[in-house]
C-alpha positions, 0 to 999 in steps of 0.5 A: 499499499502507498504511503502519504509521505512517498508522494508528499516529501522530495525524498518520495518524489525522487524515489518516484521518478527512479522507478517509473523511469526504470519501468518506461525505460525499460518498456522503451528499450524492450519494445524497441528491441523487439521491433526493430532488432528482432530480440524476443522478450517475455512480454507477458512477465514484463507487462505485469512488472511495468503495471506493478511499478506504475500501479503504485504512482498516483497522478497523471503517469498512471493516467498516461498508462490508461490512455496508452492502453486504449490507443492502438498500435501504441503498445503490444497487446500484453502491455495494453492488457496489463495497463488496463487494470489500472483503471480500476485496480490501483492500490489505495491510501490507508485509513490514516490518509483518509481520516486527515483528509476528511477532517481537513475538507469537512472538519475535525467532527466530520465523522459525526455528519455520516451514519456509517463510513468504511475505512476500506476503500471501495475503489482506488484510481490514479488521483483519487480513491472512493469510500462507501458511507452512508447518510443519516436518512439512509441514503448510500453514498460514494466519497471520492477523496483526492490523494495528498499534494495532487496539485504539486504532483500534476505539475511535476508529472506534466513536466516529466511527461513533457520531456517523455514527449521530446524524447519520443519526437527525437526518433519519431516525428510522425505525430506532434506531441505539442498540443496533445500535451497542452490538452492533456495538461489542461484536462488533468488540471481540471480533474484536480478540481472537485467542485468543477467535476460537481458542476460536470455532473450536474450538467450531464444529469441535465444533458441526459435527463430524457435518457431512462437507461443512463444514469448520473449520481447525484452530488451532496453539495453539503458533504462535499468540498475542493478534495472531496466529491460526495455523491449517491452511490450507484449500484451497479457491476463492472462492464466486464461481467458482461462480457459473456452474457447474452446478446440482448444484454451486451446489445442493450448495454453498448447502446446505452453506452453510445447515447451516454456519450454521443447524446451530449456530444451531438445535442451540446458539443460536450464530450466525457473524455475518459471512456476506460472500464473504471468509469461506468457500471452496469445495472441488472436492467442493462442501464448504465452508471456514469462514475467520473466526470473529471475529464470533460471537454466542451468542444466549440459548436463548429468542431461538432459540425466538422464532425458531420461534415466529414462523415457526408464527405466520405459518404458522398465522396466530397473532397472539398467538404473533407478538407473543409471539416479537416481545417475546421477542427484546426488542421493546417497546410494539408497536402492532398497526400496528407488528406488521403492518409487522414481519410484512411483513418476517418473511414475506419472510425465512421465505417460502422456508421455508414452501413444501414445494418447490424454489425460489430464496430469492427469485423474480421479481426477477432483478438485484435486491439481495435483500429490497430492494423489501421493506425499502424498504416495511418502511422507509417504513411504519416511518417513518409509524408513528413508528419502532422500537427493533431489540433488540441480538440482532436485529441480527446475526441479520437480518445473517446471514439477509440475508447468507446469502440474498444468497449463495444468490441469486448461486448461484442455487440452487433448494432445498427450504428447507422440508425443510431448515429442518424437518429442524433445528427437528423436535422442538426443545426450548428446555431441551435446547438450553440444555444443549448451548449451556451444555456447548459453551461451558464446553468451548471457554472461551466466555463465554455469551450478553450 
């Protein structure tokens, strides 16, 4: 179990970086050796060792490991599988930390404000952990506590991440990491603000109020503070419990997941940017609970219009409209060849939405990481053409699409994605979206797009 002083002291920080340096450096050396020198390693053992090393680290470096586990072609499948477990099984902090943090947030008499409060964490992740509790009226509660000194840990880790990205670009300039780092920086800083996250939860509850099969826990403002977020407990089971369920159940959960992410996006220009398995559970009636709202992205309405424009461009083979869509997103200096390569990726992502039939999100590649083969081809072609600079807005949108695709793949869902998508974009109007977005953000107290 991690110790608070390890994070909160300079010697602890030094030990921390030494450990992650060995782990990440070893991963880079082994993967590079296997890819370029033909060396063979015990991937399963090394992946397990890497998960163990990163699992003891609170903060963005573990968050980055979570991200890497969902991006195709970034890591071999053994590593992706092991790192994915960090999303919901991170080692928790002990009771002495919990007691001190709760006293700091709610006062020395904090325990009297609850009927019960469990000492052992129910779940732990990269920036905080959750404890089960109950109110005096019997309401079941979830108390999300932030780990100590996370603001300074985030800033230090972001500097480390910038160095790591710099080293990466020294040997592979295909994808510029400048905007990726800027976007991750903004979102990770926001994740430390539990007051902001509470507003995000209220925003999502309003946007999804008509979705009977998607549940957002209610916030308990009187028991929340800057580093403590208390909400109603949402009973459910991990999605992994349903991967072998009957087809009707798996498809129903996938449909609910699709609507949970894309009703807010196409209706309000807002997306949940962290679609990993630790952030939702499913109920016996197949409805789902959304549990974490730290990573929310508000897009300019024009960006959403660009997403729909690109879809129509691919359907109609309209090259000019595709160029307009990419430029709307923020891509610049696009040559004809780069556009063709970007379209390879776009055609893969949009493919399930372009066929009016029930199908899997990815067909004919059982056991393959979602999008891996296409990503590898796109990467090699972009490298040949000199690389590309992804716009900031593109980072979380792409991650959400791939993360959700990976979930749908694990569920083996066979759905008419075309019908669901067209049901959301029918009569789309960018000005109407702008009005809805402005009103929703103002009511929830959430800032507009950055």
